N, C-alpha and C positions, 0 to 999 in steps of 0.2 A: 502493499501500499505506499502511496505518497504521502511524506513525511509530514507533519503538520504543518511547519515551519517554513515549507515550501508555498503552501495554498494562502490564498487572499481571496475573501469573500464580496462579491459584487451584487448589491441591489439597485436595478433599473427601477425608478422611479420617476422619470423626466416627462411622461408624456402628460396630454391636458386632460385627461378622463373625458372627452367631449361624449362620449356616447352614455357615460354612467352620468354625466352630470353636476359630479364633483372630484374632488381627489381621492383617488381610490386608496392611495398608499393610507388614508386617514379612518378609513370606514373598520367602524367596531363588527366584530364577530366573537361572540362567547367572550365579551369584556375586554376583547383585546384586539389592538388595531392591524390592519392586514401586514403592514410592513413587519410587525413584531413576530409575525409567523415565520417569516423570512429570515431574521435575524436569529430566531430560536434554533431552525435549521442547518444554518450556518455554524453556529458558537462551538459546537464540537470539533472541527475540522480548519476553519479559519484562523490563524492567527491574530489577523487584521480582516475589518469588514469596512468596506465606502460603501455609501448611497448616493447615488447619480442621481440628479433631481433638478427638477423645473427652477429657474432662477426665483420664480413666486412663492417657490416651498419650501428654500434653503432655511430659511430663520426659523420657519416652523418646526422641521425639523431638530433642528441645533436645539430649541428650545426642550424638545421632549426626550431625549434620548445621548447618549457618549459615544455614536460611531460618527468617523468622519464622516459629514456631508459633502460635495463637491458637486458643480455645475459641470455641463460639456465643455471640452476644452474650444477656444475661440472659432478655431477654423473651420470647425465641424458643427458646432454649436445647434441644438434642436433638429437635428439628424436622425433621429431616432435611437434606436440601440446598439447600432451599431457604432455611432459616436460614443455613448455612451460607454461598449467596452473599452474603445480607443482611449477615452480619455482615462477611466481605470487604470490600464495599463501601462500610461505612460504617466500616472500620478502615485500609483503606489507599487513596487518593486516586489514581484513574485516568480515564481516556476509556474504553478496553476491557479488559474482564476476560477471558479466556482462563481457562476453567472444564475441569480432567481429575479425573477419580477416580482412589484411588490402587489401582486393581485392575483396570488396563488394561496391560499388561507391553508390551506389542506396539505400542502407539502410539509414533510418532515423529515427529522436527520437521519430514518432509516433510508428512503430514497435518495439524501445526500451522498450515506456512507457507502452504499452501492456505487455510483457514479464516481467518485474519489477512488475506489479501489481498482475501477477499470482505466484510473487514467496513468498512462506510461505508456513509454516507448513502443513502437514508433509512431504513436498516433500523435495529431496535433490539436484534437477535441473529442469528448465522449458525448455522444446527442442522445436522450432518450427518442425511441423512436416507439411510439403509444397511439393505438387505434388506428395505424397507418398512416400516421403524421408524427412529423418530426417538431420536437419541442429544440428550437436553438435557443431559447432564453430562459431554460432552464438546464444548463448542462455546464462543462468544464473544459477549458481550453489551455491552451499553453501557450507561454510568454512568446514563442516563436511564431504569430500568428500576427503578432502587431504590425510588421513592415505589410503583408499581405493586405492586413485591416486598414493601415492608411492608404494602402494603393486606389482600394477598391472607393474609398470615399473621396480622395480627389479624383475619381474619374466622375464620380457622381452616382456611386453602384452602391446606394442606401439600405438595401435589402439585407436581411441577417441571409439568405440563401446565395447572393454575390459573395461571400465569405465562406459558406459551405463547400461551392461547386471549388474551390482552390486549395480547401485542406484536405488531409487525409483524417477521417473521422472514423470513430467507433460506436457502433450502435448498439444502445440496450434497449432492451423491449420487454415486452410482458413477461416473457420466462423468467427475466431477471426481475421484475419488479409487481409480483402480484398485485392485483386491485389499483395500478397506478392509472387506469383511466381517470379515478374520481382524484387522485392526488396532483393530478395535473392539470386540472379543472380552471380555466380564468374566470376569473368574475370581471365580464365587461359592461353589463348592463345591469340595470334594479331587478329586471324580472331574475337573472341569473340570482342576482347577491338573494331576494327572495326564496330562491327555490333552494338555496343552498342552507336555508333553515329548514325548510321543508324536508330534505334529503336526511338530514342528518339529527332530524326530531324523534 
């Protein structure tokens, strides 16, 4: 397994949450905010964790918790999760980066443990492949993808798939993560939020 000291945590909280109608990171589920579930899942593995956030939310994050909070690096500010990962890699030194979104409250340390265990040479990334879809926003990336990240951003290729097409990735599937479909559920709308309570009641 990759040593803890080689790992950094990255929580992506830079979106404007237009579909949800308010910042999802601060929405509560069972008495805790969404982003706190991501912090908890990362805690056993990452020596340091950074939250990448929208400028309007940085001060609120800093008031609430001790993790470092940064904005996207100026060249690519506001260009999505690819820019968020780039910003984390350029501002936080590590070998591997465990990335999580702020709107996946069912994620847990068991999931992260499986991803971290799979993070080894010669792969550049460990990507969950759940229910026929890749989950690049809940994955592990090696620092050597940084120049590829920079190249894609410079070209204006801001989609995560632009990165995945250029690196050597290792897939983790339901065979490794039973019940993974529910763990990787993104809460993008108020309907999905209300359903979250119904499913867990």
